[in-house]
C-alpha positions in Angstrom: 5.6 17.1 19.4 4.9 17.0 23.1 1.9 15.2 24.9 2.2 12.2 23.2 0.8 8.9 24.3 1.9 5.4 22.9 0.4 4.2 19.6 -2.6 1.9 19.6 -1.0 -1.0 18.3 -3.9 -3.4 19.2 -6.1 -1.5 16.7 -4.1 -2.9 13.9 -5.9 -6.0 12.4 -5.1 -8.3 9.4 -8.6 -9.4 7.9 -6.9 -9.9 4.5 -4.4 -12.4 5.6 -7.1 -14.2 7.8 -9.5 -14.6 4.7 -7.3 -15.2 1.8 -4.6 -17.8 0.7 -1.0 -16.6 1.3 2.4 -18.1 1.5 3.5 -17.7 5.1 7.2 -19.0 4.6 8.9 -15.9 4.8 10.9 -17.0 1.7 12.5 -13.7 0.4 13.2 -15.1 -3.1 11.5 -13.2 -5.8 9.4 -15.7 -7.7 5.9 -16.5 -8.8 3.4 -17.5 -6.0 0.6 -19.3 -7.9 -2.3 -19.9 -5.7 -1.9 -17.2 -3.2 -2.6 -13.6 -2.9 0.0 -12.6 -0.5 3.5 -13.6 0.9 4.8 -13.0 4.5 8.0 -10.6 4.2 10.3 -9.1 6.8 11.4 -5.6 6.5 14.9 -4.8 6.0 17.1 -4.3 8.9 18.0 -0.6 9.1 20.6 0.6 11.9 19.5 4.2 12.2 16.0 5.2 12.0 15.5 9.0 12.1 11.9 10.5 12.4 11.5 13.4 9.9 7.8 14.0 10.4 4.5 12.3 11.7 1.1 13.1 10.6 -0.2 13.7 14.0 -3.7 14.6 12.6 -4.3 11.7 10.3 -3.1 9.1 13.0 -5.5 10.2 15.7 -8.4 10.4 13.0 -7.6 6.8 12.0 -7.5 5.4 15.6 -3.7 4.9 15.7 -2.9 7.5 18.4 0.4 9.1 18.9 4.2 8.3 19.4 5.9 8.3 22.5 8.7 5.9 22.9 11.4 4.5 20.7 9.3 1.5 19.7 7.0 3.8 18.2 9.6 5.4 15.9 11.2 1.9 15.1 7.8 0.8 14.1 7.3 3.8 11.7 10.8 2.4 9.9 9.8 -1.4 9.9 12.1 -2.3 12.8 9.4 -2.8 15.3 6.3 -5.0 14.8 3.5 -5.9 17.5 3.8 -9.8 18.1 0.2 -10.3 16.8 1.1 -9.1 13.2 3.3 -10.4 10.3 4.1 -7.9 7.3 3.0 -9.1 4.1 3.2 -8.2 0.3 0.4 -8.8 -2.2 0.4 -10.5 -5.7 -1.4 -8.8 -8.4 -0.9 -8.6 -12.3 -1.5 -5.9 -14.8 -1.7 -4.5 -18.4 1.4 -2.3 -18.7 1.4 0.1 -22.0 -1.1 -2.0 -23.7 0.7 -5.4 -22.9 -0.3 -8.1 -20.4 2.8 -8.4 -18.0 1.4 -11.1 -15.7 2.4 -11.6 -12.2 3.7 -8.1 -10.7 2.9 -7.4 -7.0 4.0 -5.2 -4.2 7.7 -4.6 -5.2 8.2 -1.8 -2.8 5.4 -1.7 -0.7 4.8 -3.7 2.4 1.4 -3.9 4.2 1.2 -3.8 7.9 -2.7 -4.1 8.3 -6.0 -2.3 8.8 -7.1 0.1 11.5 -10.6 0.8 12.0 -11.7 3.7 13.9 -15.6 4.7 13.9 -16.2 2.6 10.9 -13.6 4.3 9.2 -11.2 1.7 7.7 -7.8 2.5 6.8 -4.9 0.3 5.5 -1.3 1.0 6.3 1.7 0.1 4.2 5.3 1.0 4.2 7.1 2.1 1.1 10.9 1.7 0.9 11.3 -1.0 3.7 13.0 -3.6 1.6 12.6 -6.0 -1.3 9.6 -8.7 -1.4 9.0 -11.9 -3.4 7.6 -9.6 -6.0 10.4 -6.9 -6.3 11.4 -8.3 -9.8 15.3 -7.8 -9.1 14.9 -4.5 -7.4 16.1 -3.4 -4.2 12.7 -2.2 -2.5 14.2 0.8 -1.2 12.9 4.4 -1.6 14.9 7.6 -1.5 14.4 10.7 0.5 13.6 13.1 -2.3 11.0 11.1 -3.8 9.5 10.3 -0.4 9.5 14.1 0.3 7.4 14.8 -2.7 5.1 11.7 -2.1 4.6 12.9 1.6 3.9 16.5 0.7 1.9 16.0 -2.6 -0.5 13.3 -1.4 -1.5 15.5 1.6 -2.0 18.4 -0.7 -4.0 16.7 -2.9 -6.0 15.2 0.0 -6.7 18.8 1.3 -7.6 19.9 -2.1 -10.4 17.2 -2.0 -8.7 15.0 -4.6 -9.1 11.1 -4.0 -5.6 9.9 -2.8 -3.4 8.0 -0.6 -2.3 9.8 2.6 1.1 9.9 4.4 1.3 8.9 7.9 5.1 9.2 8.6 8.3 9.9 6.9 11.6 8.7 8.2 15.2 8.3 7.0 16.4 4.9 7.0 20.1 5.6 7.6 21.1 3.7 4.5 22.5 5.0 1.4 20.7 3.9 -2.0 22.0 4.0 -5.3 19.8 5.7 -7.9 20.1 7.2 -11.4 18.4 10.6 -10.4 18.8 12.1 -13.9 18.5 8.8 -15.8 21.8 9.7 -17.6 23.9 6.8 -16.5 25.4 8.6 -13.7 24.0 6.7 -10.6 24.9 8.2 -7.2 24.3 7.5 -3.4 21.2 9.1 -2.0 19.7 9.1 1.7 17.1 6.2 2.0 13.6 6.9 3.3 10.6 5.0 4.3 6.9 6.5 4.1 3.9 5.1 5.7 1.0 5.7 3.4 -2.5 5.1 4.2 -5.7 4.2 2.0 -9.1 2.9 2.7 -7.7 -0.2 0.9 -4.6 -1.0 -1.3 -6.6 -3.5 -3.4 -5.7 -3.0 -7.1 -7.5 -3.9 -10.3 -4.5 -6.1 -10.6 -5.4 -8.5 -7.9 -8.5 -9.3 -9.6 -6.9 -9.7 -13.0 -4.4 -11.9 -11.5 -6.8 -14.5 -10.2 -8.8 -14.2 -13.4 -5.6 -14.8 -15.7 -4.8 -18.0 -13.2 -8.7 -19.4 -13.5 -8.5 -19.3 -9.6 -12.3 -18.4 -9.8 -13.3 -19.5 -6.3 -10.7 -17.0 -4.8 -11.6 -14.4 -7.5 -15.4 -14.6 -6.5 -14.5 -14.4 -2.7 -12.4 -11.5 -3.2 -15.1 -9.6 -5.2 -17.7 -10.4 -2.6 -15.1 -9.1 0.3 -14.5 -5.9 -1.6 -18.2 -5.1 -2.4 -19.4 -6.1 1.1 -16.4 -4.0 2.7 -16.1 -0.7 0.8 -19.1 -0.6 -1.6 -22.1 0.2 0.5 -23.7 1.8 -2.3 -23.9 -1.6 -4.2 -27.1 -3.0 -2.6 -28.1 -5.8 -5.1 -27.7 -9.5 -3.8 -28.5 -11.1 -7.2 -25.8 -12.4 -9.3 -24.5 -11.1 -11.7 -26.2 -8.0 -11.2 -24.2 -7.1 -8.1 -21.0 -7.6 -9.9 -22.4 -5.4 -12.8 -23.5 -2.6 -10.5 -20.0 -2.8 -8.8 -18.3 -2.4 -12.1 -20.2 0.3 -13.2 -19.6 2.1 -9.4 -15.7 1.7 -10.2 -16.0 3.2 -13.6 -17.6 6.1 -12.3 -15.5 6.7 -9.4 -12.4 6.2 -11.6 -13.5 9.0 -13.9 -14.3 11.3 -11.0 -10.9 10.7 -9.4 -9.0 11.4 -12.9 -11.1 14.5 -13.4 -10.0 15.9 -10.0 -6.5 14.8 -11.0 -6.7 17.2 -14.1 -8.3 19.8 -12.0 -5.0 20.2 -9.9 -2.7 19.5 -12.9 -1.5 16.0 -11.5 -0.2 13.5 -14.1 0.2 10.0 -13.5 3.3 8.8 -15.3 2.4 4.9 -15.5 -1.4 4.7 -15.7 -1.5 0.9 -15.8 -3.9 -1.4 -14.2 -1.3 -2.7 -12.0 -1.5 1.0 -10.5 -5.3 1.3 -10.3 -7.0 0.9 -7.0 
């Protein structure tokens, strides 16, 4: 891993935070957050961050650069953050297994922000860096075995041409996490880990469902317009409601294509609910 230069933290922006209402109190209490789409959070303090792998090619492609010093490694584990950024988790809702579940949100995901390089927009998100207001009494941690699986399989799917998130880095947190790996009532300690995963956006169906369910229609329309303008250049109509109809049809087509590609490689999504659909 020689020849690295420092990561380009200045390239990370937070347009979602700048545009939409949020709870900026850093209150860690797990709770309902009406009227906002995100809450500022802090990653859990971990004593020993150990870098296991860094996706150099992906980092260069999205404009983040490479790692050089300990601050860069600590950033990959959520322990160092540039002064211009605040970590945040988003609120969304969903239908789970045919039932309306109400507010859910990023329970094990913490967003860093967005990097733009040559008009390629990429969001960065920690998975396993600690609890958020949306963790619903869970610990927000991740274990090494599942983190390795996500790191390898997401990259494999990408290189097979399947729409997917990608993995930027994998670190051990130095913390033991209790999990019932076999779901047989015998929980054990496992190595904790943190993945930074990337996607053009982590907006989910559930973000729109949440606003609709709360009748927060002004924010809903703003989010729809933001999403179409930023991520759907193929939706060219400016007339309402036609542009929203065209957008919905585009999402349906893209979702069908994605699931066909999943089937092509034998991937099965275990919890295919609207809160998990991007």
